[in-house]
C-alpha atoms as one frame of an Amber mdcrd trajectory, in Angstrom:
protein
 -40.016 118.630 -81.708 -39.251 117.709 -85.274 -41.127 114.715 -86.638 -40.127
 112.647 -89.599 -42.492 110.784 -91.905 -42.186 106.999 -91.913 -41.475 105.945
 -95.465 -40.947 102.260 -94.938 -40.800  99.729 -92.083 -38.488  96.752 -92.246
 -39.218  93.696 -90.088 -36.830  90.818 -89.499 -38.446  87.899 -87.660 -36.418
  84.895 -86.486 -38.079  81.454 -86.776 -36.053  80.115 -83.821 -34.198  81.410
 -80.763 -32.224  79.127 -78.418 -30.633  79.633 -75.007 -28.379  77.132 -73.219
 -27.221  76.606 -69.649 -24.664  74.395 -67.913 -26.574  71.567 -66.204 -23.774
  71.277 -63.615 -23.620  74.905 -62.485 -26.860  76.416 -63.770 -24.928  79.203
 -65.501 -25.941  80.492 -68.934 -23.631  79.312 -71.752 -23.270  81.836 -74.547
 -19.874  81.096 -76.045 -18.030  78.255 -77.737 -21.117  76.580 -79.220 -21.905
  75.715 -82.813 -25.637  75.464 -83.487 -26.785  74.260 -86.905 -30.290  73.666
 -88.247 -31.456  71.694 -91.274 -34.704  70.227 -92.550 -35.689  66.788 -91.279
 -37.335  65.831 -94.569 -35.537  63.136 -96.562 -37.305  64.055 -99.789 -35.655
  67.467-100.204 -32.125  68.791 -99.988 -30.996  69.331 -96.388 -29.580  72.839
 -96.398 -27.689  73.405 -93.145 -27.795  76.898 -91.631 -25.848  78.095 -88.580
 -27.613  80.038 -85.822 -25.908  83.300 -84.837 -25.212  84.461 -81.298 -26.662
  87.886 -80.487 -25.690  90.324 -77.732 -28.259  88.854 -75.345 -26.682  85.400
 -75.431 -29.408  83.955 -77.646 -28.591  81.787 -80.665 -30.850  83.147 -83.396
 -31.731  81.458 -86.669 -32.006  84.174 -89.287 -32.950  82.138 -92.331 -33.597
  78.470 -92.959 -34.498  76.432 -96.014 -38.263  76.258 -96.450 -38.996  79.438
 -94.461 -37.314  82.036 -96.655 -40.292  84.414 -96.728 -41.028  84.038 -93.031
 -38.296  86.412 -91.843 -39.880  89.420 -93.541 -43.246  89.122 -91.770 -44.738
  91.682 -89.395 -44.072  89.642 -86.249 -47.346  90.732 -84.603 -50.023  88.512
 -83.026 -51.858  88.010 -86.318 -48.616  87.061 -88.036 -47.854  84.299 -85.496
 -51.437  83.054 -85.650 -51.109  82.620 -89.398 -47.698  80.958 -89.110 -48.023
  78.057 -86.632 -45.159  75.561 -86.134 -45.650  73.032 -88.928 -42.272  72.166
 -90.480 -39.909  69.704 -88.811 -36.207  70.548 -88.508 -33.134  69.053 -86.835
 -31.010  71.143 -84.457 -27.397  70.047 -83.913 -25.420  71.451 -80.963 -21.643
  71.067 -80.696 -19.245  72.589 -78.165 -16.004  73.730 -79.792 -14.285  73.823
 -76.389 -15.392  70.212 -75.668 -16.872  71.027 -72.273 -20.249  69.508 -73.100
 -21.625  66.494 -74.910 -22.775  67.091 -78.500 -26.420  66.308 -79.202 -29.295
  66.936 -81.555 -33.068  67.199 -81.365 -36.024  67.895 -83.645 -38.303  70.897
 -83.484 -41.193  72.254 -85.518 -40.634  75.764 -86.865 -41.351  78.595 -86.600
 -41.212  79.066 -82.815 -42.362  82.294 -81.199 -39.960  83.638 -78.591 -37.237
  81.539 -76.956 -37.663  77.804 -77.453 -39.009  76.140 -74.318 -37.126  72.946
 -73.452 -39.538  70.425 -71.945 -37.052  67.909 -70.508 -35.449  69.995 -67.735
 -35.574  67.955 -64.455 -37.993  69.343 -61.874 -35.104  69.497 -59.389 -33.045
  71.684 -61.723 -32.410  75.285 -60.609 -33.171  76.274 -64.218 -36.689  74.843
 -64.380 -38.143  78.342 -64.891 -35.606  79.438 -67.500 -36.295  79.124 -71.220
 -33.000  77.380 -71.869 -31.623  73.986 -72.841 -29.351  72.025 -70.428 -25.867
  71.080 -71.592 -24.367  67.955 -69.999 -20.678  67.649 -69.209 -18.283  65.755
 -71.453 -16.442  62.889 -69.687 -13.105  64.688 -70.102 -14.289  67.966 -68.622
 -12.089  69.399 -65.862 -13.608  70.108 -62.449 -13.251  73.587 -60.965 -13.167
  74.558 -57.292 -16.292  73.950 -55.272 -17.467  71.183 -57.613 -17.467  67.399
 -57.230 -17.446  64.743 -59.929 -18.475  61.126 -60.345 -16.867  59.421 -63.336
 -17.955  56.055 -64.687 -17.761  53.776 -67.713 -21.072  52.154 -68.602 -21.510
  49.023 -70.664 -24.367  46.816 -71.780 -24.868  43.145 -70.946 -22.761  42.131
 -73.957 -19.997  44.460 -72.623 -20.393  46.900 -75.522 -20.299  50.615 -74.584
 -23.626  51.971 -73.354 -23.563  54.962 -75.669 -25.960  57.796 -74.811 -26.969
  56.107 -71.547 -28.284  58.480 -68.870 -26.822  58.266 -65.362 -28.244  60.140
 -62.378 -26.959  60.760 -58.850 -29.435  61.505 -56.071 -28.953  62.627 -52.494
 -31.805  62.024 -50.022 -34.090  61.467 -52.984 -33.179  64.772 -54.653 -31.485
  64.846 -58.038 -27.903  66.057 -57.560 -26.518  65.485 -61.055 -27.289  63.929
 -64.406 -24.902  62.850 -67.144 -25.027  61.326 -70.620 -22.460  58.771 -71.762
 -20.379  59.328 -74.882 -19.844  56.766 -77.652 -17.416  54.831 -75.453 -19.814
  54.712 -72.506 -17.865  57.250 -70.468 -19.838  59.688 -68.337 -19.102  62.468
 -65.846 -21.568  63.738 -63.264 -20.417  67.166 -62.091 -22.272  68.986 -59.334
 -21.673  71.520 -56.522 -19.918  69.956 -53.542 -22.448  68.911 -50.901 -22.239
  70.331 -47.389 -20.872  67.970 -44.682 -23.600  65.917 -43.037 -23.909  65.260
 -39.287 -23.213  61.606 -38.542 -23.360  60.737 -34.807 -22.242  57.151 -35.474
 -18.945  58.336 -36.934 -18.426  61.053 -34.301 -15.655  60.595 -31.677 -16.972
  59.025 -28.431 -17.508  61.273 -25.429 -14.785  61.281 -22.720 -15.090  58.370
 -20.247 -15.696  58.999 -16.566 -16.089  56.695 -13.468 -19.516  55.981 -12.074
 -20.540  56.067  -8.423 -18.988  52.631  -7.827 -15.646  53.660  -9.302 -16.073
  51.792 -12.602 -15.213  53.539 -15.845 -18.005  53.745 -18.333
């Protein structure tokens, strides 16, 4: 076997990797999203950088202002120990196809591996996945096998309850969660529940006469 001498090694380390899933269906979402990152500091210029989608469905941040030299590190255990998360950034997520609500959150970079979202409901089928839930836009169409609850939320002064969170539960279990848009509109989309047995609503049994000839 012919061996070749290693002249140089080139490392490219990403300071952030993000995965997303549909909160209504639990399916991974890897298309139609725009993910941008910029520094949260108000004292320096906020250079916005777009994360790129790789073949594994992960949105990867290649370079970001303030961490220019980070990407060329070794990426080993010692490297991550010497580069703890210590710089605050803002992540903005927007769906070009308008299926999901736009949102943003802050995160300290760099992050090793896929970013772990801490706000996934315990009842979510994705609680063990390293991904971020995307909540349906109020205008999203419902496909077969899915149900929807639509509502318009307002505050006491009748102004729209923007960004309000609405949940639907069945027998104490979370069935769906939605976030209102700027106009207070919200859609809770979830898999259609199986029919429930309800003896009270069932048709009465056929009547028959008793031993005295009376119908009961």
